[in-house]
DSSP file (Angstrom, degrees, kcal/mol; ACC not computed):
  #  RESIDUE AA STRUCTURE BP1 BP2  ACC     N-H-->O    O-->H-N    N-H-->O    O-->H-N    TCO  KAPPA ALPHA  PHI   PSI    X-CA   Y-CA   Z-CA
    1    1 A M     >        0   0    0      0, 0.0     4,-2.2     0, 0.0     5,-0.2   0.000 360.0 360.0 360.0 -48.7    0.0    0.0    0.0
    2    2 A K  H  >  +     0   0    0      1,-0.2     4,-2.7     2,-0.2     5,-0.2   0.905 360.0  51.2 -61.1 -40.0    2.8    2.5    0.9
    3    3 A I  H  > S+     0   0    0      1,-0.2     4,-2.5     2,-0.2    -1,-0.2   0.882 109.5  49.8 -65.3 -38.6    4.7    1.6   -2.2
    4    4 A Q  H  > S+     0   0    0      2,-0.2     4,-2.6     1,-0.2    -1,-0.2   0.892 112.0  48.0 -68.9 -38.0    1.6    2.2   -4.4
    5    5 A L  H  X S+     0   0    0     -4,-2.2     4,-2.7     2,-0.2    -2,-0.2   0.930 112.9  48.8 -69.9 -40.5    1.0    5.6   -2.8
    6    6 A L  H  X S+     0   0    0     -4,-2.7     4,-2.8     1,-0.2    -2,-0.2   0.942 112.1  48.8 -62.4 -43.5    4.6    6.6   -3.2
    7    7 A L  H  X S+     0   0    0     -4,-2.5     4,-2.6     2,-0.2    -1,-0.2   0.908 111.0  49.6 -61.3 -43.1    4.5    5.5   -6.8
    8    8 A Q  H  X S+     0   0    0     -4,-2.6     4,-2.3     2,-0.2    -1,-0.2   0.910 112.3  48.4 -60.8 -43.0    1.3    7.5   -7.4
    9    9 A N  H  X S+     0   0    0     -4,-2.7     4,-2.3     2,-0.2    -2,-0.2   0.907 111.5  50.1 -63.1 -42.5    2.9   10.6   -5.8
   10   10 A F  H  X S+     0   0    0     -4,-2.8     4,-2.9     2,-0.2    -2,-0.2   0.912 111.3  47.8 -62.5 -44.6    6.0   10.2   -7.9
   11   11 A I  H  X S+     0   0    0     -4,-2.6     4,-2.5     2,-0.2    -2,-0.2   0.917 111.8  50.7 -63.8 -41.9    4.0    9.9  -11.1
   12   12 A R  H  X S+     0   0    0     -4,-2.3     4,-1.5     2,-0.2    -2,-0.2   0.921 114.2  44.1 -60.5 -45.6    1.9   12.9  -10.1
   13   13 A I  H  X S+     0   0    0     -4,-2.3     4,-1.2     2,-0.2    -2,-0.2   0.910 114.6  48.8 -69.9 -42.3    5.0   15.0   -9.4
   14   14 A A  H  X S+     0   0    0     -4,-2.9     4,-1.9     1,-0.2     3,-0.3   0.884 108.4  53.5 -63.3 -38.7    6.8   13.8  -12.6
   15   15 A S  H  X S+     0   0    0     -4,-2.5     4,-2.4     1,-0.2    -1,-0.2   0.842 104.5  55.8 -68.0 -34.0    3.8   14.5  -14.8
   16   16 A R  H  < S+     0   0    0     -4,-1.5    -1,-0.2     1,-0.2    -2,-0.2   0.843 109.7  46.5 -63.6 -33.7    3.7   18.1  -13.5
   17   17 A R  H  < S+     0   0    0     -4,-1.2    -2,-0.2    -3,-0.3    -1,-0.2   0.859 116.7  43.3 -79.5 -36.5    7.3   18.6  -14.6
   18   18 A I  H  < S+     0   0    0     -4,-1.9     2,-1.3     1,-0.2    -2,-0.2   0.922 107.5  58.3 -78.3 -44.5    6.8   17.0  -18.0
   19   19 A Y     <  +     0   0    0     -4,-2.4    -1,-0.2    -5,-0.2     2,-0.1  -0.690  69.7 173.4 -96.7  90.5    3.5   18.5  -19.0
   20   20 A K        -     0   0    0     -2,-1.3     2,-0.3    -3,-0.1    -3,-0.1  -0.443  46.6 -80.1 -85.6 166.2    4.0   22.2  -19.0
   21   21 A K        -     0   0    0     -2,-0.1     2,-0.2     1,-0.1    -1,-0.1  -0.533  49.8-124.3 -67.5 128.3    1.3   24.6  -20.2
   22   22 A L        +     0   0    0     -2,-0.3     2,-0.3    -3,-0.1    -1,-0.1  -0.530  36.6 173.4 -74.5 140.4    1.5   24.8  -24.0
   23   23 A E        -     0   0    0     -2,-0.2     2,-0.4     2,-0.0     0, 0.0  -0.990  31.0-115.1-145.4 152.2    1.9   28.3  -25.4
   24   24 A N        -     0   0    0     -2,-0.3     2,-0.5     2,-0.0    -2,-0.0  -0.697  23.1-159.5 -87.3 138.5    2.5   29.7  -28.9
   25   25 A I        -     0   0    0     -2,-0.4     2,-0.3     2,-0.0    -2,-0.0  -0.966  11.2-142.1-119.3 116.2    5.7   31.5  -29.6
   26   26 A D        +     0   0    0     -2,-0.5     2,-0.3    19,-0.1    -2,-0.0  -0.579  28.8 178.0 -76.2 137.9    5.8   33.9  -32.5
   27   27 A I        -     0   0    0     -2,-0.3     2,-0.4    17,-0.2    17,-0.2  -0.911  23.3-145.8-134.6 161.5    9.1   33.8  -34.4
   28   28 A E  E     -A   43   0A   0     15,-2.6    15,-2.6    -2,-0.3     2,-0.6  -0.987   5.9-156.1-123.0 138.0   10.7   35.3  -37.4
   29   29 A V  E     -A   42   0A   0     -2,-0.4     2,-0.5    13,-0.2    13,-0.2  -0.971  18.7-172.9-114.4 116.0   13.1   33.6  -39.7
   30   30 A N  E     -A   41   0A   0     11,-2.7    11,-2.8    -2,-0.6     2,-0.3  -0.927  20.2-134.1-114.1 125.4   15.3   36.1  -41.4
   31   31 A E  E     -A   40   0A   0     -2,-0.5     2,-0.5     9,-0.2     9,-0.3  -0.621  20.6-141.3 -77.6 136.7   17.8   35.3  -44.2
   32   32 A L  E     -A   39   0A   0      7,-2.8     7,-0.6    -2,-0.3     3,-0.4  -0.847  14.8-152.3-100.4 125.3   21.1   37.0  -43.6
   33   33 A K  S    S+     0   0    0     -2,-0.5     3,-0.1     1,-0.2     7,-0.0  -0.511  70.6  41.9 -91.4 162.6   22.8   38.3  -46.8
   34   34 A G  S    S+     0   0    0      1,-0.3     2,-0.3    -2,-0.2    -1,-0.2   0.579  82.2 124.8  82.7  10.5   26.5   38.7  -47.3
   35   35 A K        -     0   0    0     -3,-0.4    -1,-0.3     2,-0.1     4,-0.1  -0.696  66.6-127.0 -99.8 153.1   27.6   35.4  -45.6
   36   36 A N  S    S+     0   0    0     -2,-0.3    -1,-0.1    -3,-0.1    -2,-0.1   0.865  98.4  41.1 -64.3 -35.2   29.7   32.7  -47.2
   37   37 A L  S    S-     0   0    0     19,-0.0     2,-0.3    -3,-0.0    -2,-0.1  -0.806 105.0 -91.8-111.9 149.3   27.1   30.1  -46.4
   38   38 A P        -     0   0    0      0, 0.0    17,-2.1     0, 0.0     2,-0.4  -0.490  58.4-175.9 -60.8 124.5   23.2   30.4  -46.7
   39   39 A T  E     -AB  32  54A   0     -7,-0.6    -7,-2.8    -2,-0.3     2,-0.4  -0.970  19.1-171.5-134.8 140.1   22.4   31.6  -43.2
   40   40 A W  E     -AB  31  53A   0     13,-2.8    13,-3.0    -2,-0.4     2,-0.5  -0.977  13.6-145.3-129.9 143.9   19.1   32.3  -41.4
   41   41 A E  E     -AB  30  52A   0    -11,-2.8   -11,-2.7    -2,-0.4     2,-0.6  -0.937   8.8-153.1-107.8 128.8   18.5   34.0  -38.0
   42   42 A V  E     +AB  29  51A   0      9,-2.9     8,-3.0    -2,-0.5     9,-1.5  -0.914  27.0 169.9-101.0 123.1   15.6   32.7  -35.8
   43   43 A V  E     -AB  28  49A   0    -15,-2.6   -15,-2.6    -2,-0.6     6,-0.2  -0.922  41.0-128.7-133.2 153.5   14.3   35.4  -33.5
   44   44 A I  E >>  - B   0  48A   0      4,-3.0     3,-2.2    -2,-0.3     4,-0.8  -0.921  52.9-105.7 -93.3 117.3   11.4   36.2  -31.2
   45   45 A P  T 34 S-     0   0    0      0, 0.0   -19,-0.1     0, 0.0     3,-0.0  -0.146  95.0  -2.3 -52.0 133.8   10.3   39.6  -32.4
   46   46 A N  T 34 S+     0   0    0      1,-0.2    -3,-0.0     0, 0.0     0, 0.0   0.601 130.2  62.7  63.6  15.5   11.3   42.5  -30.1
   47   47 A R  T <4 S-     0   0    0     -3,-2.2     2,-0.3     1,-0.2    -1,-0.2   0.519  99.4 -45.8-128.1 -76.2   12.9   40.1  -27.6
   48   48 A K  E  <  -B   44   0A   0     -4,-0.8    -4,-3.0    -3,-0.0     2,-0.3  -0.987  45.8 -90.6-162.5 167.1   15.9   38.0  -28.6
   49   49 A S  E     -B   43   0A   0     -2,-0.3    -6,-0.3    -6,-0.2     3,-0.1  -0.691  22.4-168.0 -83.6 136.5   17.6   35.8  -31.0
   50   50 A I  E     -     0   0A   0     -8,-3.0    15,-2.4     1,-0.3    16,-0.4   0.801  59.2 -60.8 -91.4 -35.9   17.1   32.1  -30.6
   51   51 A G  E     -BC  42  64A   0     -9,-1.5    -9,-2.9    13,-0.3    -1,-0.3  -0.978  44.7 -90.7 170.7 179.6   19.9   31.0  -32.9
   52   52 A L  E     -BC  41  63A   0     11,-2.1    11,-2.9    -2,-0.3     2,-0.4  -0.878  24.4-156.1-117.4 145.9   21.4   30.8  -36.4
   53   53 A I  E     -BC  40  62A   0    -13,-3.0   -13,-2.8    -2,-0.3     2,-0.4  -0.994  11.9-175.3-123.5 130.3   20.9   28.2  -39.1
   54   54 A E  E     -BC  39  61A   0      7,-2.2     7,-3.5    -2,-0.4     2,-0.7  -0.949  24.8-132.3-123.2 144.0   23.5   27.6  -41.8
   55   55 A K  E     + C   0  60A   0    -17,-2.1     2,-0.5    -2,-0.4     5,-0.2  -0.876  34.4 175.6 -96.4 115.2   23.3   25.2  -44.7
   56   56 A V  E >   - C   0  59A   0      3,-3.1     3,-1.9    -2,-0.7    -2,-0.0  -0.982  63.2 -22.6-128.1 119.0   26.5   23.3  -44.8
   57   57 A E  T 3  S-     0   0    0     -2,-0.5    -1,-0.1     1,-0.3     3,-0.1   0.874 126.6 -48.7  51.7  45.4   27.2   20.5  -47.2
   58   58 A G  T 3  S+     0   0    0      1,-0.2     2,-0.3    -3,-0.0    -1,-0.3   0.400 123.2  94.1  80.3  -4.4   23.6   19.8  -47.9
   59   59 A R  E <  S-C   56   0A   0     -3,-1.9    -3,-3.1    16,-0.0     2,-0.5  -0.801  73.8-119.8-116.2 160.2   22.6   19.7  -44.2
   60   60 A Y  E     -CD  55  73A   0     13,-3.0    13,-1.9    -2,-0.3     2,-0.6  -0.895  21.0-161.3-107.0 124.6   21.3   22.4  -41.9
   61   61 A R  E     -CD  54  72A   0     -7,-3.5    -7,-2.2    -2,-0.5     2,-0.4  -0.916   4.9-163.8-111.4 114.3   23.4   23.3  -38.8
   62   62 A A  E     -CD  53  71A   0      9,-3.4     9,-2.7    -2,-0.6     2,-0.5  -0.819   1.2-165.9 -94.2 131.4   21.5   25.2  -36.1
   63   63 A T  E     -CD  52  70A   0    -11,-2.9   -11,-2.1    -2,-0.4     7,-0.2  -0.978  19.8-129.4-117.0 120.1   23.6   27.0  -33.4
   64   64 A T  E  >  -C   51   0A   0      5,-2.6     4,-1.3    -2,-0.5   -13,-0.3  -0.443   9.6-140.3 -68.4 141.1   21.8   28.1  -30.2
   65   65 A S  T  4 S+     0   0    0    -15,-2.4   -14,-0.1     2,-0.2    -1,-0.1   0.908  94.8  42.3 -69.1 -44.6   22.4   31.7  -29.3
   66   66 A K  T  4 S+     0   0    0    -16,-0.4    -1,-0.1     1,-0.2   -15,-0.1   0.939 132.5  14.8 -72.8 -50.6   22.6   31.3  -25.5
   67   67 A T  T  4 S-     0   0    0      2,-0.1    -2,-0.2     0, 0.0    -1,-0.2   0.540  89.9-127.5-108.8  -7.1   24.7   28.1  -25.2
   68   68 A S     <  +     0   0    0     -4,-1.3     2,-0.1     1,-0.2    -3,-0.1   0.736  49.0 162.1  63.4  24.0   26.2   27.7  -28.7
   69   69 A N        -     0   0    0     -6,-0.0    -5,-2.6     1,-0.0     2,-0.4  -0.501  32.2-134.2 -70.1 147.3   25.0   24.1  -28.9
   70   70 A I  E     -D   63   0A   0     -7,-0.2     2,-0.4    -2,-0.1    -7,-0.2  -0.908  21.6-175.8-113.4 133.7   24.9   22.7  -32.4
   71   71 A L  E     -D   62   0A   0     -9,-2.7    -9,-3.4    -2,-0.4     2,-0.3  -0.983  11.6-150.4-124.8 138.1   21.9   20.7  -33.9
   72   72 A F  E     +D   61   0A   0     -2,-0.4     2,-0.3   -11,-0.2   -11,-0.2  -0.824  18.8 168.9-105.9 149.5   21.9   19.1  -37.3
   73   73 A A  E     -D   60   0A   0    -13,-1.9   -13,-3.0    -2,-0.3     3,-0.0  -0.970  39.0-128.0-150.8 163.9   18.9   18.5  -39.6
   74   74 A N  S    S+     0   0    0     -2,-0.3     2,-0.3   -15,-0.2     3,-0.1   0.593  91.3  32.4 -89.7 -13.8   18.1   17.5  -43.2
   75   75 A S  S  > S-     0   0    0    -15,-0.1     4,-2.0     1,-0.1     5,-0.2  -0.951  77.5-118.3-141.2 159.5   15.7   20.5  -44.0
   76   76 A L  H  > S+     0   0    0     -2,-0.3     4,-2.2     2,-0.2     5,-0.2   0.906 115.1  51.8 -63.7 -41.2   15.4   24.0  -43.0
   77   77 A E  H  > S+     0   0    0      1,-0.2     4,-2.5     2,-0.2    -1,-0.2   0.906 110.4  48.3 -62.0 -43.1   11.9   23.4  -41.5
   78   78 A S  H  > S+     0   0    0      1,-0.2     4,-2.5     2,-0.2    -1,-0.2   0.878 110.5  51.2 -63.8 -39.1   13.3   20.6  -39.4
   79   79 A S  H  X S+     0   0    0     -4,-2.0     4,-2.3     2,-0.2    -2,-0.2   0.878 109.7  50.4 -69.4 -38.1   16.2   22.7  -38.2
   80   80 A I  H  X S+     0   0    0     -4,-2.2     4,-2.4     2,-0.2    -2,-0.2   0.957 111.8  47.7 -62.0 -49.5   13.8   25.5  -37.2
   81   81 A N  H  X S+     0   0    0     -4,-2.5     4,-2.5     1,-0.2    -2,-0.2   0.904 111.7  50.4 -60.8 -42.0   11.6   23.0  -35.2
   82   82 A D  H  X S+     0   0    0     -4,-2.5     4,-2.6     1,-0.2    -1,-0.2   0.926 110.2  49.3 -60.0 -45.4   14.7   21.6  -33.5
   83   83 A L  H  X S+     0   0    0     -4,-2.3     4,-2.3     1,-0.2    -2,-0.2   0.906 112.9  47.2 -61.3 -42.6   15.9   25.0  -32.5
   84   84 A L  H  X S+     0   0    0     -4,-2.4     4,-2.4     2,-0.2    -2,-0.2   0.869 112.1  49.7 -66.0 -38.0   12.5   25.9  -31.1
   85   85 A S  H  X S+     0   0    0     -4,-2.5     4,-2.2     2,-0.2     5,-0.2   0.911 112.5  47.5 -66.2 -44.0   12.2   22.6  -29.2
   86   86 A Y  H  X>S+     0   0    0     -4,-2.6     4,-2.9    -5,-0.2     5,-0.7   0.902 112.1  49.5 -64.4 -40.2   15.7   23.1  -27.8
   87   87 A F  I  X>S+     0   0    0     -4,-2.3     5,-1.9    -5,-0.2     4,-1.5   0.934 111.5  49.4 -64.5 -44.0   14.9   26.7  -26.8
   88   88 A T  I  <5S+     0   0    0     -4,-2.4    -2,-0.2     1,-0.2    -1,-0.2   0.886 118.7  38.1 -61.7 -41.7   11.7   25.7  -25.1
   89   89 A L  I  <5S+     0   0    0     -4,-2.2    -2,-0.2    -5,-0.1    -1,-0.2   0.875 132.3  15.8 -80.4 -40.6   13.2   22.9  -23.1
   90   90 A H  I  <5S+     0   0    0     -4,-2.9    -3,-0.2    -5,-0.2    -2,-0.2   0.698 126.5  32.5-114.7 -19.6   16.6   24.3  -22.1
   91   91 A E  I  <<       0   0    0     -4,-1.5    -3,-0.2    -5,-0.7    -4,-0.1   0.659 360.0 360.0-117.2 -13.8   16.9   28.1  -22.5
   92   92 A K      <       0   0    0     -5,-1.9    -1,-0.1    -4,-0.1    -4,-0.1   0.490 360.0 360.0 -64.6 360.0   13.5   29.6  -21.9
């Protein structure tokens, strides 16, 4: 009985940490001109830059602004989604 209650409490606490309130984040993706590689900046308007995305050898390399972590993806859309997911989980 005690183990079951402890397990239920643990699951309740863990689920509160995992399931945060969903919210929409408005972003802009701006292509930066004058770079050697095709480059895009992902920003939250009037707040801050989330990161940069560069097309390198057919793949997209996203670099987070705050921690400079690097994420690779096969498309620009996937790279933007990866960058937003990383921002939401680790940097927000």
